[in-house]
Backbone bond lengths (Angstrom), bond angles and torsions (degrees), N, CA, C in turn:
res aa  C-N    CA-C-N  psi(-1)  N-CA   C-N-CA  omega(-1)  CA-C   N-CA-C  phi
1 M - - - 1.478 - - 1.529 108.88 -
2 N 1.346 116.70 124.71 1.456 119.10 -178.83 1.525 111.23 -81.74
3 N 1.316 115.68 170.85 1.471 120.49 -176.75 1.520 112.69 -62.55
4 R 1.333 115.19 -37.75 1.470 118.34 -178.50 1.526 110.97 -64.35
5 T 1.328 116.19 -42.48 1.465 120.43 178.90 1.521 110.61 -63.89
6 S 1.308 116.56 -43.17 1.467 119.82 -179.28 1.519 111.78 -63.69
7 R 1.316 117.56 -31.70 1.472 120.52 177.92 1.531 111.25 -74.21
8 L 1.320 116.85 -31.68 1.463 120.81 -177.15 1.530 112.80 -77.18
9 L 1.318 116.56 -28.00 1.468 118.97 -176.28 1.534 113.36 -58.39
10 P 1.347 119.46 -47.65 1.476 118.19 178.02 1.522 113.12 -61.36
11 V 1.342 115.84 -36.95 1.468 119.53 178.37 1.515 110.28 -63.84
12 L 1.344 115.53 -44.45 1.455 120.01 179.47 1.520 111.40 -62.26
13 A 1.318 116.63 -40.18 1.465 120.88 179.08 1.526 111.41 -62.43
14 V 1.333 115.59 -42.91 1.471 119.94 178.42 1.524 110.75 -63.24
15 L 1.324 116.41 -42.18 1.463 120.29 179.66 1.521 111.48 -63.54
16 L 1.332 117.26 -41.45 1.459 120.89 178.40 1.523 111.36 -64.66
17 L 1.331 116.47 -40.95 1.463 119.86 177.45 1.526 111.07 -63.98
18 A 1.327 116.11 -41.57 1.461 120.40 179.37 1.521 110.77 -64.32
19 A 1.334 116.40 -40.80 1.465 120.05 179.40 1.520 110.15 -65.23
20 G 1.334 117.00 -41.89 1.459 120.07 178.46 1.515 112.22 -63.26
21 A 1.330 115.93 -41.77 1.466 120.17 178.39 1.519 110.83 -63.78
22 A 1.326 116.24 -39.35 1.459 120.09 179.85 1.522 111.11 -63.37
23 V 1.348 116.29 -41.23 1.463 120.60 178.79 1.522 110.83 -62.94
24 L 1.348 116.15 -41.41 1.457 120.55 -179.43 1.525 112.67 -70.13
25 L 1.315 116.50 -36.53 1.466 120.89 -175.23 1.525 113.23 -85.58
26 Y 1.326 117.30 -19.62 1.467 119.86 -175.18 1.527 112.87 -57.02
27 P 1.364 119.57 -46.58 1.476 118.11 178.60 1.523 113.02 -59.31
28 R 1.346 116.71 -37.26 1.459 119.27 178.60 1.525 111.36 -66.86
29 F 1.309 115.50 -38.82 1.459 119.45 179.48 1.530 110.84 -65.58
30 T 1.338 117.06 -46.27 1.464 119.40 -179.19 1.523 111.10 -66.28
31 A 1.354 117.25 -35.77 1.466 120.24 176.91 1.526 110.70 -64.41
32 W 1.337 116.00 -42.99 1.475 119.87 176.90 1.523 110.20 -62.89
33 Q 1.318 116.96 -42.91 1.458 121.54 -179.98 1.522 110.96 -62.20
34 Y 1.333 116.52 -43.58 1.465 120.70 177.81 1.529 110.74 -62.62
35 R 1.328 115.70 -44.86 1.468 119.73 -178.22 1.520 111.15 -62.20
36 R 1.327 117.15 -41.02 1.453 120.12 177.87 1.524 110.56 -63.43
37 G 1.326 117.10 -37.97 1.454 120.33 177.18 1.513 111.67 -62.91
38 V 1.348 116.80 -41.37 1.468 120.94 177.45 1.522 110.41 -63.37
39 E 1.317 116.69 -41.99 1.470 120.19 179.27 1.521 110.97 -61.22
40 R 1.326 116.88 -41.14 1.468 119.57 178.92 1.528 111.07 -65.93
41 R 1.324 117.01 -40.76 1.466 120.07 178.12 1.522 110.71 -64.32
42 H 1.343 115.56 -37.02 1.462 119.18 179.20 1.524 110.69 -66.57
43 E 1.324 116.36 -40.35 1.467 119.90 177.78 1.526 110.74 -60.06
44 T 1.326 116.57 -42.10 1.472 120.37 177.80 1.519 110.37 -65.93
45 F 1.342 116.19 -43.42 1.465 121.38 -179.00 1.529 110.84 -62.43
46 A 1.330 116.76 -37.55 1.462 121.11 -177.97 1.520 112.78 -64.29
47 Q 1.320 116.41 -15.68 1.457 120.29 179.71 1.528 112.62 -82.26
48 T 1.337 117.16 -8.37 1.466 119.43 176.46 1.524 109.02 -66.34
49 T 1.297 116.10 142.59 1.462 121.42 -175.98 1.524 110.47 -99.60
50 P 1.352 117.68 116.63 1.466 119.88 -178.42 1.521 114.22 -55.15
51 G 1.330 117.46 -30.14 1.461 120.02 -178.89 1.522 114.41 -82.24
52 D 1.315 117.40 0.81 1.465 121.16 -179.58 1.527 109.57 -60.54
53 P 1.341 117.97 128.84 1.475 120.78 -178.57 1.530 113.65 -56.46
54 L 1.344 117.11 -37.56 1.462 119.63 178.74 1.525 111.71 -65.04
55 L 1.342 116.49 -40.59 1.456 119.48 179.42 1.523 111.23 -70.59
56 E 1.315 116.73 -33.89 1.465 119.29 176.01 1.529 109.98 -65.79
57 Q 1.325 116.28 -38.28 1.457 120.07 176.23 1.528 110.77 -65.33
58 L 1.340 116.58 -40.12 1.461 120.41 176.74 1.518 110.61 -60.03
59 Y 1.323 116.66 -44.80 1.462 120.06 179.57 1.526 110.94 -59.24
60 Q 1.314 116.98 -47.53 1.464 120.57 179.81 1.522 111.29 -62.33
61 D 1.336 117.32 -39.12 1.467 121.25 179.25 1.528 110.66 -65.61
62 L 1.331 117.33 -39.86 1.462 119.72 -179.49 1.521 111.60 -70.94
63 V 1.326 117.30 -37.68 1.469 120.44 174.72 1.522 109.98 -60.36
64 R 1.338 116.37 -43.60 1.472 120.28 178.85 1.520 110.93 -63.15
65 R 1.315 117.12 -43.46 1.467 120.40 178.77 1.523 111.10 -62.80
66 N 1.329 116.97 -39.44 1.469 119.77 177.26 1.521 111.31 -62.49
67 E 1.315 116.53 -40.53 1.467 120.33 177.99 1.524 110.82 -64.18
68 E 1.335 116.72 -38.80 1.462 120.57 178.59 1.529 111.23 -67.32
69 L 1.333 116.68 -39.69 1.464 119.62 178.27 1.525 110.96 -60.88
70 Y 1.323 116.18 -40.09 1.466 119.81 178.82 1.523 110.75 -69.58
71 A 1.324 116.92 -42.78 1.467 120.93 -177.60 1.527 111.56 -64.28
72 T 1.323 117.33 -35.94 1.469 121.37 -178.19 1.526 111.93 -91.81
73 R 1.327 117.44 2.48 1.469 122.09 -178.86 1.526 111.42 56.21
74 Q 1.316 115.72 34.25 1.469 122.14 176.96 1.535 110.98 51.02
75 S 1.307 115.08 48.08 1.464 121.47 -174.46 1.522 113.39 -61.25
76 E 1.324 117.71 -23.11 1.466 120.47 -179.13 1.530 112.92 -91.74
77 L 1.323 116.99 3.78 1.463 120.89 179.62 1.530 108.63 -86.40
78 T 1.323 115.41 67.47 1.459 121.46 -177.01 1.518 112.50 -125.64
79 D 1.319 117.25 -35.12 1.458 122.84 -176.69 1.523 109.17 -103.51
80 P 1.343 118.02 123.66 1.477 119.30 178.89 1.527 113.30 -52.45
81 F 1.332 117.63 -28.55 1.463 120.32 179.97 1.527 110.79 -63.90
82 S 1.344 116.40 -25.84 1.467 119.64 -179.61 1.513 111.70 -68.24
83 Y 1.341 117.48 -18.54 1.454 120.32 176.94 1.526 111.25 -69.56
84 E 1.328 116.31 -27.01 1.456 121.22 -164.22 1.525 114.59 -86.55
85 Q 1.317 117.25 -29.42 1.458 120.52 -171.87 1.526 111.04 -96.78
86 P 1.324 118.68 113.72 1.467 120.04 179.62 1.525 111.28 -62.82
87 A 1.317 115.75 139.10 1.462 121.05 179.75 1.522 112.17 -94.30
88 V 1.333 116.48 -4.44 1.462 122.02 -178.45 1.522 108.67 -127.80
89 S 1.319 117.20 133.59 1.458 121.84 175.17 1.526 108.58 -95.59
90 L 1.313 116.84 106.54 1.462 120.46 -178.50 1.516 112.01 -66.18
91 E 1.329 116.79 -26.76 1.464 120.45 178.87 1.526 111.20 -60.71
92 D 1.331 116.38 -30.87 1.469 120.02 178.84 1.526 112.07 -64.41
93 Y 1.337 115.87 -18.33 1.464 120.82 -177.53 1.533 111.40 -111.20
94 G 1.309 116.22 10.82 1.454 119.83 175.04 1.510 115.86 91.85
95 L 1.338 118.37 4.26 1.468 121.17 175.95 1.518 107.56 -95.20
96 E 1.309 116.25 94.13 1.458 121.98 -166.11 1.528 114.76 -74.01
97 D 1.322 118.94 -32.34 1.466 118.72 -173.61 1.518 113.59 -94.13
98 G 1.336 117.82 8.35 1.462 121.18 174.66 1.516 115.51 82.19
99 V 1.329 118.04 3.81 1.469 121.43 -179.55 1.531 108.96 -91.28
100 I 1.339 115.69 124.54 1.463 119.83 179.43 1.524 111.97 -98.89
101 G 1.331 116.78 -11.40 1.459 120.09 179.64 1.509 110.85 171.99
102 F 1.351 115.50 -166.19 1.459 120.96 -178.05 1.521 110.08 -137.38
103 L 1.327 115.08 137.54 1.460 123.11 174.53 1.519 108.04 -94.98
104 Q 1.324 117.03 128.83 1.467 121.86 -178.43 1.526 109.67 -126.41
105 I 1.341 116.19 126.11 1.465 122.25 -179.95 1.524 107.89 -126.64
106 P 1.331 118.25 92.56 1.468 120.74 -175.23 1.529 113.73 -57.14
107 A 1.336 118.97 -37.57 1.464 121.38 -177.19 1.525 111.98 -63.05
108 L 1.325 117.51 -24.77 1.464 122.09 178.07 1.522 111.88 -104.81
109 D 1.332 116.86 3.45 1.465 121.47 -175.89 1.528 109.71 50.11
110 L 1.326 114.80 51.15 1.465 120.73 -169.75 1.520 111.50 -128.83
111 E 1.318 115.53 136.51 1.457 122.16 171.37 1.530 108.11 -137.01
112 L 1.345 115.60 130.86 1.457 121.47 -179.99 1.519 109.60 -131.28
113 P 1.328 117.66 140.20 1.463 119.13 171.66 1.518 110.16 -69.32
114 I 1.321 116.94 149.12 1.471 122.67 178.24 1.518 108.23 -106.01
115 L 1.335 115.41 125.88 1.467 121.66 179.87 1.517 109.50 -123.44
116 L 1.314 117.01 147.52 1.457 121.61 -178.29 1.522 110.83 -83.35
117 G 1.339 115.89 127.85 1.457 121.48 178.39 1.511 110.98 101.92
118 A 1.352 117.08 116.14 1.465 121.04 -176.41 1.522 110.72 -87.54
119 N 1.331 116.32 58.00 1.461 120.98 175.36 1.525 109.14 -97.01
120 E 1.325 116.03 166.79 1.456 120.19 -173.73 1.526 112.01 -62.58
121 Q 1.316 116.79 -35.39 1.462 119.73 179.62 1.522 111.02 -60.56
122 N 1.334 117.15 -44.18 1.460 120.68 179.41 1.523 112.12 -72.32
123 L 1.334 117.49 -35.55 1.461 120.72 178.87 1.521 111.60 -64.68
124 E 1.311 117.36 -26.90 1.462 120.27 175.72 1.526 111.74 -71.89
125 K 1.338 116.50 -20.57 1.461 120.69 -175.73 1.520 113.31 -96.70
126 G 1.351 117.33 -27.33 1.452 118.22 -176.75 1.507 112.74 171.53
127 A 1.338 116.48 -138.88 1.460 122.67 179.15 1.526 108.49 -91.08
128 A 1.323 116.63 125.64 1.461 121.70 -175.71 1.527 110.46 -105.97
129 H 1.326 115.26 128.22 1.461 121.35 178.57 1.517 110.11 -76.27
130 L 1.341 116.85 131.08 1.457 121.72 177.58 1.524 109.11 -79.93
131 T 1.325 115.34 114.71 1.462 120.04 176.82 1.535 108.88 -58.60
132 Q 1.311 115.58 147.54 1.466 124.32 -173.99 1.525 112.24 78.26
133 T 1.335 117.09 10.22 1.464 120.50 165.60 1.527 107.14 -118.32
134 S 1.324 116.58 166.05 1.467 121.39 -172.55 1.529 111.28 -60.77
135 Y 1.320 114.45 146.13 1.463 120.51 178.40 1.526 110.05 -80.20
136 P 1.344 117.81 155.28 1.467 121.15 -171.26 1.525 114.99 -78.41
137 V 1.333 114.99 60.79 1.463 119.95 175.51 1.525 111.51 -122.87
138 G 1.335 117.03 0.41 1.454 120.58 175.97 1.519 113.50 74.25
139 G 1.333 114.80 -177.21 1.453 121.70 179.00 1.515 111.52 117.13
140 P 1.346 117.59 158.55 1.471 120.87 178.46 1.531 110.70 -60.65
141 N 1.318 115.29 150.54 1.466 121.82 178.15 1.528 111.64 61.31
142 T 1.337 116.25 45.00 1.463 120.47 176.73 1.520 109.64 -133.42
143 N 1.311 115.00 149.77 1.462 121.88 172.66 1.524 107.09 -147.96
144 C 1.317 115.29 99.04 1.459 121.80 179.04 1.523 108.45 -84.10
145 V 1.333 116.69 119.62 1.466 121.05 -177.62 1.523 109.51 -105.75
146 L 1.332 115.74 122.63 1.464 122.70 179.98 1.520 109.41 -118.00
147 A 1.318 116.45 129.72 1.462 122.19 177.45 1.519 109.68 -108.22
148 A 1.339 115.99 146.06 1.464 120.84 176.55 1.522 108.58 -150.63
149 H 1.317 115.18 152.74 1.461 120.17 177.40 1.522 110.42 -62.42
150 R 1.323 114.82 149.85 1.468 119.82 173.48 1.530 108.13 -99.89
151 G 1.283 113.29 76.75 1.451 119.04 -172.33 1.511 109.80 89.46
152 Y 1.308 114.63 134.90 1.453 122.15 -174.99 1.512 105.51 -148.68
153 Y 1.315 117.61 150.98 1.464 117.84 -173.73 1.527 113.11 -60.58
154 R 1.329 117.14 -20.16 1.459 120.29 -179.72 1.517 113.15 -96.28
155 A 1.338 118.33 -21.54 1.461 120.02 -173.35 1.520 110.72 -162.70
156 P 1.351 117.56 154.75 1.472 120.36 179.63 1.528 113.47 -66.83
157 M 1.347 117.05 -35.56 1.461 122.40 -175.68 1.526 109.87 50.06
158 L 1.350 119.35 -121.49 1.469 121.03 -176.38 1.532 112.20 -96.29
159 R 1.314 117.73 30.35 1.464 120.75 -178.63 1.521 111.72 -56.65
160 E 1.329 117.36 -38.97 1.464 120.97 -175.69 1.523 112.51 -101.44
161 V 1.315 116.59 30.75 1.464 121.28 -175.31 1.532 112.23 -57.40
162 E 1.338 117.82 -30.26 1.467 120.05 -177.23 1.528 112.49 -70.86
163 R 1.330 117.39 -8.57 1.467 120.16 173.92 1.523 111.98 -74.18
164 L 1.318 117.27 -19.38 1.463 119.60 -178.67 1.524 110.51 -65.02
165 Q 1.335 115.38 138.07 1.454 121.45 -178.66 1.527 109.71 -122.21
166 I 1.321 114.66 158.94 1.466 120.08 177.38 1.533 108.77 -56.11
167 G 1.318 115.15 130.56 1.462 120.97 179.78 1.512 114.40 98.60
168 D 1.337 118.00 -14.02 1.461 120.10 178.77 1.527 111.12 -63.80
169 A 1.319 115.53 143.93 1.465 121.18 -178.92 1.521 110.71 -79.56
170 V 1.334 115.06 141.79 1.464 123.21 172.53 1.523 106.39 -138.18
171 R 1.331 117.20 134.10 1.455 120.50 -175.58 1.529 111.03 -123.27
172 V 1.313 114.71 147.67 1.461 121.73 170.12 1.522 107.39 -122.26
173 E 1.315 115.12 116.50 1.459 120.54 175.09 1.517 107.72 -99.55
174 N 1.322 117.14 110.60 1.461 119.77 176.19 1.525 109.85 -100.79
175 F 1.294 117.00 -170.87 1.466 121.08 -175.61 1.522 112.70 -73.70
176 R 1.329 117.48 -1.75 1.464 121.46 -175.07 1.526 113.62 -121.60
177 E 1.352 116.86 -35.96 1.453 121.01 -174.58 1.526 109.89 -164.26
178 T 1.333 115.36 172.75 1.460 121.08 174.83 1.525 108.63 -107.16
179 L 1.327 116.34 126.10 1.460 122.87 -178.83 1.528 108.90 -100.64
180 E 1.325 116.34 129.75 1.462 121.74 -177.36 1.539 110.20 -101.56
181 Y 1.334 115.46 129.07 1.468 121.63 178.46 1.520 109.77 -127.97
182 R 1.333 116.07 163.18 1.462 122.51 172.98 1.523 108.70 -130.21
183 V 1.327 115.89 142.15 1.466 120.23 176.71 1.523 108.80 -65.82
184 V 1.332 115.94 128.44 1.474 120.18 -179.78 1.525 112.48 -119.06
185 E 1.334 117.88 -17.28 1.467 119.60 -177.82 1.523 109.60 -165.88
186 T 1.325 116.19 148.10 1.467 121.52 169.73 1.524 107.62 -126.23
187 R 1.328 114.91 151.71 1.454 119.21 -175.65 1.530 109.73 -155.53
188 I 1.320 116.62 150.07 1.463 122.17 173.48 1.525 107.81 -108.89
189 I 1.340 116.21 126.61 1.454 120.85 -175.42 1.530 109.94 -128.99
190 Q 1.314 115.56 170.59 1.455 121.92 173.00 1.533 109.34 -82.89
191 P 1.327 117.93 152.93 1.472 120.35 -176.47 1.524 114.76 -58.08
192 D 1.337 117.82 -27.66 1.464 120.42 -176.79 1.529 112.87 -98.95
193 D 1.315 117.95 13.94 1.465 121.22 -178.46 1.535 110.04 -81.84
194 V 1.330 115.21 79.64 1.461 121.30 -179.02 1.527 111.48 -65.06
195 Q 1.323 117.37 -32.79 1.463 120.94 -177.16 1.526 112.14 -57.55
196 A 1.318 116.20 -30.67 1.466 119.94 -178.22 1.514 112.91 -71.30
197 L 1.340 117.27 -10.29 1.458 121.41 -175.78 1.532 112.72 -107.99
198 L 1.315 117.32 2.78 1.460 120.20 -174.02 1.526 112.92 -77.17
199 I 1.322 115.33 157.93 1.462 122.75 173.00 1.523 109.05 -61.86
200 Q 1.317 116.61 140.71 1.460 121.79 176.64 1.524 108.81 -111.59
201 D 1.302 116.55 128.60 1.463 122.40 -172.92 1.525 112.14 -49.77
202 G 1.331 114.44 127.18 1.451 121.38 173.44 1.517 115.95 79.56
203 R 1.330 117.06 -6.88 1.477 119.01 -174.91 1.522 111.02 -101.67
204 D 1.329 114.72 151.82 1.465 123.17 175.53 1.522 105.88 -113.28
205 L 1.356 116.48 99.85 1.457 121.89 -170.26 1.525 112.66 -117.53
206 L 1.318 113.63 151.77 1.456 123.17 167.80 1.523 105.67 -125.08
207 T 1.340 116.80 126.02 1.458 121.02 -176.80 1.521 109.58 -119.80
208 L 1.332 115.75 125.89 1.461 121.85 178.73 1.524 108.88 -103.00
209 V 1.329 116.31 135.18 1.465 121.35 -177.27 1.523 109.21 -129.73
210 T 1.331 116.22 133.92 1.464 120.91 175.22 1.518 109.18 -148.31
211 C 1.315 116.91 171.20 1.459 121.42 -177.40 1.529 110.84 -72.57
212 H 1.345 115.16 154.49 1.458 121.67 179.86 1.519 108.85 -153.45
213 P 1.345 117.36 142.36 1.469 127.54 -7.01 1.525 111.43 -74.39
214 L 1.307 116.55 176.61 1.457 121.31 -179.60 1.525 109.96 -55.86
215 G 1.327 115.44 126.58 1.453 120.77 -179.32 1.504 114.37 89.20
216 S 1.334 117.38 1.82 1.463 121.67 -178.93 1.520 109.91 -131.38
217 N 1.319 115.66 157.65 1.459 121.97 178.08 1.526 110.80 -114.26
218 A 1.342 117.05 18.76 1.461 121.17 -171.59 1.520 113.11 -72.92
219 Q 1.340 116.96 -34.57 1.455 120.97 -177.15 1.528 109.65 -135.26
220 R 1.320 115.22 -176.59 1.460 120.57 176.79 1.527 109.35 -126.99
221 Y 1.326 115.52 137.85 1.456 121.90 173.20 1.526 106.71 -99.22
222 V 1.324 116.38 124.20 1.466 122.00 -173.04 1.526 109.71 -118.93
223 V 1.332 115.62 132.64 1.455 122.57 177.22 1.527 108.15 -118.23
224 Y 1.321 116.44 117.48 1.458 121.85 178.00 1.533 109.22 -95.17
225 C 1.330 115.79 128.85 1.460 121.89 179.37 1.531 108.03 -124.11
226 E 1.321 116.35 139.43 1.475 120.30 -179.25 1.517 110.18 -117.35
227 R 1.307 115.08 141.63 1.468 122.61 -178.17 1.512 110.56 -62.61
228 T 1.333 115.36 134.97 1.464 119.81 -177.45 1.517 112.31 -91.84
229 G 1.343 117.16 -18.90 1.458 119.67 -178.06 1.489 113.25 85.39
230 D 1.358 117.99 5.50 1.475 121.65 178.95 1.524 110.20 -67.28
């Protein structure tokens, strides 16, 4: 081994260690970056005024839509494509960035923005509301279904969803109030099992959906949460 080679070996070792550390730390960095972005969006969202006439109109419109979904038994919830296209333009009501609220799961130390329409663009940003399911304003005869990735290159999202236990708190903060729910059931379903997402008579539900098992898209892991009335 010549002198030049012997001098290069320590440098190469340091570079390899640095590269390995970067690979290990990158997911933590992107998760921190994503979380900071969510916090900034929440700060902006918190500046919305509940008494704003446009937001009050939005609330009334969403309540009416929820009543219609129940009355029609969600008859249009047949084509997966119907999940993707939002039926409400939040910009018309002054919510410019498309966020209608925030999903908070204390047991997972998790907060995600809620966006209307379960398309890939929204799933990259947070929890996506499935069109043709109830909107996140609560009330009897509602079931708001939110989908989120089970791990994403930028953030964990619902990666640890199986840690949730019966009785754990789940919250939805919308532009008007914070709705309190508790986990009441978990279930594994097939991707096309629409029946599992339907409104249940008399109940005020929030349903979380993600891929299952971890790293696969073969099934869905479903968490049913019921309003506590707090």
